[in-house]
FIVOKE-675037 format. One line per field, with one value per residue (C-alpha): residue number from 1; residue in one letter; z, x, y. Coordinates in steps of 0.25 Angstrom, whole numbers, plus 5000, padded with zeros to 4 digits. Last residue first. Layout:
! FIVOKE-675037
i: [NUM | ...]
aa: [A | ...]
w: [Z | ...]
u: [X | ...]
v: [Y | ...]
This chain:
! FIVOKE-675037
i: [121 | 120 | 119 | 118 | 117 | 116 | 115 | 114 | 113 | 112 | 111 | 110 | 109 | 108 | 107 | 106 | 105 | 104 | 103 | 102 | 101 | 100 | 99 | 98 | 97 | 96 | 95 | 94 | 93 | 92 | 91 | 90 | 89 | 88 | 87 | 86 | 85 | 84 | 83 | 82 | 81 | 80 | 79 | 78 | 77 | 76 | 75 | 74 | 73 | 72 | 71 | 70 | 69 | 68 | 67 | 66 | 65 | 64 | 63 | 62 | 61 | 60 | 59 | 58 | 57 | 56 | 55 | 54 | 53 | 52 | 51 | 50 | 49 | 48 | 47 | 46 | 45 | 44 | 43 | 42 | 41 | 40 | 39 | 38 | 37 | 36 | 35 | 34 | 33 | 32 | 31 | 30 | 29 | 28 | 27 | 26 | 25 | 24 | 23 | 22 | 21 | 20 | 19 | 18 | 17 | 16 | 15 | 14 | 13 | 12 | 11 | 10 | 9 | 8 | 7 | 6 | 5 | 4 | 3 | 2 | 1]
aa: [X | X | X | X | X | X | X | X | X | X | X | X | X | X | X | X | X | X | X | X | X | X | X | X | X | X | X | X | X | X | X | X | X | X | X | X | X | X | X | X | X | X | X | X | X | X | X | X | X | X | X | X | X | X | X | X | X | X | X | X | X | X | X | X | X | X | X | X | X | X | X | X | X | X | X | X | X | X | X | X | X | X | X | X | X | X | X | X | X | X | X | X | X | X | X | X | X | X | X | X | X | X | X | X | X | X | X | X | X | X | X | X | X | X | X | X | X | X | X | X | X]
w: [5007 | 5005 | 5017 | 5012 | 4998 | 5006 | 5014 | 5002 | 4994 | 5005 | 5006 | 4992 | 4993 | 5006 | 4998 | 4987 | 4995 | 5003 | 4990 | 4984 | 4997 | 4997 | 4982 | 4984 | 4997 | 4992 | 4979 | 4987 | 4995 | 5007 | 5016 | 5029 | 5038 | 5051 | 5056 | 5057 | 5059 | 5048 | 5038 | 5041 | 5037 | 5024 | 5021 | 5024 | 5015 | 5004 | 5006 | 5004 | 4992 | 4986 | 4989 | 4981 | 4968 | 4970 | 4957 | 4960 | 4961 | 4970 | 4979 | 4980 | 4984 | 4994 | 5002 | 5015 | 5014 | 5009 | 5021 | 5031 | 5025 | 5025 | 5040 | 5047 | 5041 | 5032 | 5043 | 5053 | 5042 | 5040 | 5055 | 5057 | 5045 | 5050 | 5064 | 5057 | 5050 | 5063 | 5069 | 5058 | 5061 | 5066 | 5052 | 5047 | 5035 | 5042 | 5033 | 5021 | 5009 | 5001 | 4990 | 4990 | 4990 | 5004 | 5011 | 5003 | 5006 | 5021 | 5021 | 5013 | 5023 | 5035 | 5028 | 5025 | 5040 | 5045 | 5034 | 5039 | 5053 | 5049 | 5042 | 5054 | 5063]
u: [5130 | 5124 | 5115 | 5109 | 5106 | 5100 | 5091 | 5087 | 5083 | 5075 | 5067 | 5064 | 5059 | 5051 | 5044 | 5041 | 5036 | 5027 | 5021 | 5019 | 5013 | 5003 | 5000 | 4997 | 4990 | 4981 | 4979 | 4975 | 4964 | 4962 | 4974 | 4971 | 4982 | 4976 | 4974 | 4988 | 4992 | 4983 | 4988 | 5002 | 4998 | 4992 | 5005 | 5012 | 5003 | 5005 | 5020 | 5019 | 5011 | 5021 | 5032 | 5024 | 5028 | 5042 | 5043 | 5030 | 5036 | 5047 | 5039 | 5029 | 5041 | 5047 | 5033 | 5039 | 5052 | 5044 | 5034 | 5046 | 5053 | 5040 | 5037 | 5049 | 5055 | 5043 | 5033 | 5041 | 5042 | 5027 | 5025 | 5035 | 5029 | 5015 | 5020 | 5027 | 5013 | 5006 | 5016 | 5014 | 4999 | 4999 | 5002 | 4989 | 4989 | 4982 | 4985 | 4976 | 4979 | 4966 | 4972 | 4987 | 4995 | 4995 | 4993 | 5005 | 5013 | 5011 | 5014 | 5027 | 5031 | 5028 | 5036 | 5048 | 5048 | 5048 | 5058 | 5067 | 5066 | 5070 | 5082 | 5086 | 5086]
v: [5015 | 5001 | 5003 | 5016 | 5010 | 4998 | 5007 | 5015 | 5004 | 4998 | 5011 | 5010 | 4995 | 4999 | 5010 | 5000 | 4989 | 4998 | 5004 | 4990 | 4985 | 4996 | 4994 | 4979 | 4981 | 4992 | 4983 | 4971 | 4979 | 4987 | 4991 | 4997 | 5001 | 5006 | 4992 | 4989 | 4974 | 4970 | 4980 | 4976 | 4961 | 4966 | 4973 | 4960 | 4953 | 4963 | 4962 | 4947 | 4948 | 4957 | 4947 | 4937 | 4945 | 4940 | 4932 | 4925 | 4911 | 4916 | 4924 | 4912 | 4903 | 4913 | 4913 | 4908 | 4917 | 4929 | 4927 | 4926 | 4938 | 4947 | 4944 | 4949 | 4961 | 4965 | 4963 | 4971 | 4982 | 4982 | 4983 | 4994 | 5002 | 5000 | 5005 | 5017 | 5021 | 5019 | 5029 | 5039 | 5039 | 5053 | 5059 | 5053 | 5044 | 5032 | 5019 | 5015 | 5007 | 5007 | 5016 | 5016 | 5029 | 5035 | 5021 | 5016 | 5028 | 5027 | 5012 | 5015 | 5025 | 5016 | 5005 | 5014 | 5019 | 5005 | 5001 | 5012 | 5007 | 4993 | 4999 | 5006 | 4994]
């Protein structure tokens, strides 16, 4: 349960950073919208926990053929799905999706390193 909460917070931080650094990746920056940011983090964490493994299983041949690069397309599709669930999140253009996905993936990767390191101790 604690790992899931950390993932929600990491996703919220990653979405905030993507909205701050990536052009055409817009999310409200007001301090009152932290609840909306946590909701976006929760929805993305649920997508990553439930949908992503199923999609990866179905598309395993494509992932193997592309040497893992198809997982980037899967992450972009999940980010697109998140933008459909939250109308406040507007992402325009492929490059905004690409760089937003890259930032979100990097933040989640760093957080996962700390979670695994803490678990090993």
